C-alpha positions in Angstrom: -16.3 -90.4 17.9 -17.3 -88.4 14.8 -14.8 -87.4 12.2 -17.0 -84.9 10.4 -15.7 -81.4 10.2 -17.6 -78.6 11.9 -18.3 -75.7 9.6 -17.1 -72.4 10.8 -19.3 -69.3 10.3 -16.9 -67.0 8.7 -19.3 -64.0 9.2 -19.1 -64.5 12.8 -15.3 -64.2 12.6 -15.7 -60.8 10.9 -14.7 -62.2 7.4 -16.2 -60.0 4.6 -16.9 -62.4 1.7 -17.8 -59.5 -0.8 -14.6 -57.8 0.0 -12.6 -61.0 -0.6 -14.3 -61.6 -4.0 -13.6 -58.1 -5.0 -10.0 -58.6 -4.2 -9.9 -61.8 -6.2 -11.1 -59.9 -9.2 -8.8 -57.1 -8.4 -5.9 -59.5 -8.2 -6.5 -60.7 -11.8 -6.5 -57.1 -13.2 -3.4 -56.0 -11.3 -1.5 -59.0 -12.3 -2.3 -59.3 -15.9 -5.7 -57.5 -16.7 -6.7 -60.7 -18.5 -10.1 -62.5 -18.6 -10.6 -65.4 -16.3 -9.6 -67.9 -19.0 -6.2 -66.2 -19.9 -5.5 -65.6 -16.1 -6.2 -69.3 -15.3 -4.0 -70.4 -18.0 -1.2 -68.0 -16.6 -1.7 -69.8 -13.1 -1.9 -73.3 -14.7 -5.4 -73.9 -13.7 -8.7 -74.1 -15.6 -10.9 -70.9 -16.3 -13.6 -72.8 -14.4 -11.5 -73.2 -11.2 -10.6 -69.5 -11.3 -14.2 -68.5 -12.0 -15.4 -70.7 -9.0 -13.2 -68.7 -6.8 -14.4 -65.5 -7.9 -17.9 -66.8 -7.4 -17.2 -67.5 -3.9 -16.1 -71.1 -3.7 -13.6 -71.7 -0.9 -9.9 -71.4 -1.8 -8.1 -74.6 -0.8 -4.7 -74.6 0.9 -3.1 -75.9 -2.4 -4.7 -73.0 -4.4 -3.3 -70.5 -1.9 0.2 -72.1 -2.1 0.0 -72.0 -5.8 -0.8 -68.3 -5.8 2.2 -67.7 -3.6 4.3 -69.7 -5.9 3.3 -68.1 -9.2 2.8 -64.5 -7.8 5.6 -64.1 -5.3 4.9 -60.4 -4.6 1.3 -61.0 -3.8 0.2 -61.5 -0.2 -2.3 -64.1 0.9 -3.1 -62.1 3.8 -4.3 -59.1 1.6 -6.3 -61.5 -0.4 -8.0 -63.1 2.3 -8.3 -60.4 5.1 -7.5 -57.1 3.1 -4.1 -56.6 5.0 -1.6 -54.8 2.8 1.3 -55.0 5.1 3.1 -57.8 3.0 2.3 -56.6 -0.4 5.1 -55.6 -2.6 5.3 -51.8 -3.2 4.1 -52.2 -6.8 1.1 -54.3 -5.7 0.2 -52.0 -2.9 0.3 -49.0 -5.3 -1.8 -50.9 -7.7 -4.4 -51.7 -5.0 -4.6 -48.2 -3.8 -5.1 -46.9 -7.3 -7.8 -49.5 -8.3 -9.7 -48.9 -4.9 -9.4 -45.1 -5.5 -10.9 -45.6 -9.0 -13.7 -47.9 -7.8 -14.6 -45.3 -5.0 -14.8 -42.5 -7.4 -17.1 -44.5 -9.7 -19.4 -45.4 -6.7 -19.5 -41.8 -5.8 -20.3 -40.9 -9.3 -23.0 -43.2 -9.6 -24.7 -42.1 -6.3 -24.6 -38.5 -7.5 -26.9 -39.5 -10.5 -29.5 -41.2 -8.5 -32.8 -39.6 -8.2 -33.6 -38.1 -4.7 
């Protein structure tokens, strides 16, 4: 009997990797506005490890637990799936604000594209 793990295709499960990576960057900006090095230091991890997450490396269970411990008002459900129900009011407001700014920036860029 094989003990090898079978890879799960997250795209088939409806997981949006690009949205997840945006939320990781947004988390860093909401919590502190710091660069990756300073944010990693705040969490007690290396800048390389946080950078790897922002580049798409999978988040371990241990890292998820660390985020829950160090950022208690943050929600892993939001981070991984975009569900805002468990975010604190403060973080939910910040997420909406940043997403609104991002959407406005995208609309402005599209308006300046040649037809």
